Each structure stands twice: as structure tokens, then as C-alpha cells.
N, C-alpha and C positions, 0 to 999 in steps of 0.2 A: 573326160567323158561324163555325161550328165546322168546316165542310167547304167546300172550294173548289167553287163552282158554275161550270159551263161557260157562257160568255156566248153569246148568240144570234149566229148567223152573219150578218155584215153583208151588205147588198145588194152583188151583184157578186162575192161570194166563194162558192165551192162547198163549202168545208170549212175547218176550222181545224186547225193543227198545235199540239198541246199539248205543250210541251217541259219543263214543270216546274210547281212550285207556289211562290208567293211568300208568305212569312210576315212580317207587319208592314209598316209603311210603308217603301218603298224597300228592303226586305230588311235593314234595319239592326236590330241587337240590342244590348242592353246600353248604350243611350245615355240612360237616364233619361227615357224617353218619358212625358209626362203627358197626351198628347192622346187616348189610347184607340185610336189607329191601330195600336198594336203587336199588337192582337188580330186584325187582318185576315188572311184566308187567301184568296188569289186565284190562279187558274191563270195560268201564263205561256203566252200563245198568240201564234202568228204566223199570218198568212193562208196558207192552203194553196194548192195549184196551181189555176189556172183552166183551163177547157176552152173550146174553140172553140164558137161564135164569140165573140170577145172584144168585138166591137162597134166601130163607128167606124173610124178609121184604124189601130187596133191590128192588125186582121187584114191590112191592106194591107202594113204594114211587116214583119209576121211572115212573110208570103209572100216579100217581098223578101229577108229574112235567110236563109230556107231555100234559096231559089234561088241566092243568092250563095255560101253555104257549100258547097252541092252542086257548084257550078261550080269550087270550089277543092278538090274531092275530099274534103270533110268533111261527112258526113250530119248534118243538124241535130240529130237525136236523140242523137248522140254528144257534141255540143258543149253542148247545152242540157239541164240537169237538169229544170227546170220553168219555167213562165211564170205570174206572179202579176199579176192585174189587181185593184187595190184602191184605192178612193177616187179613181177616174178617173186612175190612174197605172199604167204597165205596167213590170214588172221581169222581166228575163231572168236566171235563175240559171244561170250558165255554169260548166262544169268548168274548173278552172284550167289543165289541159294544153292547152286550146283557146282560152284567153282572147285571146292575141295575134291569132290568126286571126279570132276573132269581132270584135274591135274594128277590125281592118283592114277587114273587110267593112262595118262601120258607117261608116267614114270614106270608103271608095273607091266603094261602090256608088252609082250615080247616083240610084236611087230612095230612098236612105237619106241620104247626105251629112250625117252628124253630124260637122261640122267641129270642134266643141269638146268636149273632155272637161274637166269642171269639177273634176277632182281625184279623189282616192280617200279615203274615210273608213273608219276602222276601227270595228267593233262587236264587243262581247264578250258572248256568250250562254253563260255557264258551265254552264247546264243542258242545252244542246243537244249531247248526247254525240256526239263525232266531227265536229262542225261548230261548235266553240266560237267560232271567230274568223271574222269576215266582212269582206271588202273591198267597199265600195259605191261605184260609179262613176256619177255623173250625166253624161248626154250631151245636147248641144243641137245640133239642126240649124238653122242660120241659113237655109239654102236653103228648107227646108220648114216652118220654124217649129214644130218638134216636140221633145219631150223624152222620153227613155227612161232607165231605170236598169238597170245591170248589176251583179249581185251574185255574189261568189265566196265559197264557204264552205270552210274548211280546219280540220283538227283541231289542237287546242292543241299536241299533241306533234310536229307536222310542219307548222309555221306558215310557209308560204311561198306566194307568188303571183308568177308571172313579171312582171317590169317591163314596162310598156307605153310607156316614154318613147321607144322607137324609132319608135312610131306617133304618140304624143301627147307631144312633148318637155316641154310645160308641166306634166306630172305629176311632174317631177323632185322638187320640194320637197314635194309632197303625199305621195309614197311615203316620203320621209325622215320626215315627220311621223308617218305611220301606223306606221312601224317604231319611232320614238322612243316613242310613247305606247302602242302595243299589242303590239309585239314581232313583227309580221308581217314576214318578210324578203322582199325583192324581187330575186331573182336576175336579173342583167342590168343592174341599176342601176350606173352608173359610180362612185358615191361614196355608199354607203348608210351615212351617219353621222347621229348625233343632230342635230336642228335647233333644238330648244327647250331641252332639258335638258342639263346639263353632260355631257361625254363619259364621266365616271366615275360617272354617276348609276346607282344600283342599280334594276333592274326597269323596268317600263313603266307609268306612273302612271294611265293611263285604263282599265286593266283593272279589272274588278269585284272581282278577288281581291287587288288591290293594297292593302296595309295603310293604314288611316288614320293620319296622323301626318306627320312631316317637319319642315319648318323654318317659322318665322314668315314671314308675308307683310307687306310694308311698302307703304303707300299714302300718299305725301306726308307722311311722318313718323308716321302712325298705324300701329301694329303689330297684326296679327291673329294670334293664336297658332295653331299647327297643330291640326287637328281633335281629336287625342287629348288635347289640353291645354285645350280650351275648357270653359266652365261646364257642369256637369251639374245636372239638376233633381231628382235622386233624393235 
């Protein structure tokens, strides 16, 4: 295909956010591709904001969140950028300045009671200008048997999200891992150091702009060369 075609809007999504165009399989170039996938041109799309009614219990917890935030003197529209309902899951995109207040409401409000935060995962969207790095937090309510997702977007040049370990202490190592692999800083963390890579490792290796290459990987005596030294088919 010579031009990127916009995909159909899935059920439950009002619109799509097109943040760029992908050329070739996985965006890789110069790898000696013999599959023919190198000629692919596809738009890079994310689900756009959803509008009320969301359906099911999504509206119920959204009401609880809004009431809880307003009781804390924080209007919901200031804390929440958008809400996305996609594939029967709900995601609250929260502004980083209000993240701690938002997750405190998730934990403490009786109608919410999200007792567990299952960590934070980094995501890198280099084409999403001004929102290149995302922190994604899954939450579980044992009391109500519900799951929600909270997502915070930050610019690459100002990559920080406040730590939430004062509210959810088990996020300690998850924040360290996200810093290690994506370079997102978490002010308020008591010891934001690398957790997987050596302390002197250059860069953050799960970012999409991290160069392929590095050191060989050993598995029980078998050695796999780094990506830039592997066999090419050209």
C-alpha cells in the first residue's frame, strides 16, 4: 500500500487519535528484510476519548471519583484529561500534578476501594509530540472485584511523574524499573536507582529510540550476539 489508510473506529470508541505513520514492519529499517513487510505504511492510532454514558459500572465509579475529588477541593475536569473506554476496559488519563490526589481517592473512597496498585509500566510513543512517555498504572479493587487503569502522559524533555509509594508502597520497585528502562523520574521516591541494568549503563533500553546493539546474551552456555551483529539476509 502506498498511503496509510485510517482504520475503522472500533465499537465503544467515539474517535481515534492518529499520532503518526509507521513505515515497515515494527518501524525497523536497514535490516535486510526479505518478507515484503518493509513496504507497509500504517497509521499509528490510539483510542480517542469516550463520552458518557460509558455503560455498566463504569459510570458508577466515574461518579464516585468525581464526588471524591470535589470533596477534596479538586474539580474532576482539572485532574482528568480524558476517559477512554476500549475493549471493555476503562482508562483515566490523569494530569501528573493531580496523580497522588487521584490515586488516594481510588484507595480511600468506600465506593471505590482499589486496594491494590499492580505497578507502573512505561510506554514510549516517540510520534506523540509533547506526550512521548506514558506511565500506566493498573488498579484492582478486591472489595468490589473491579479493575481500572490510570495513565499519565509527559513530554520527553520533562519526563517526571510524582511517586505514589506514599499511597501504594508496593510501587517502589516498579517505579525504579520504569526509571531504569524508560527514563521517567519519580520525585518523592526514596531511592530512585537502577534495578535491572548496571548503575553506569548508558541510556534507557526500552525506549524506542534506543540504539540496537549492546552485549551478547548468554543462555546456559549458548551465546546470542547483540542485534546489530546478527545475521543479515541482504
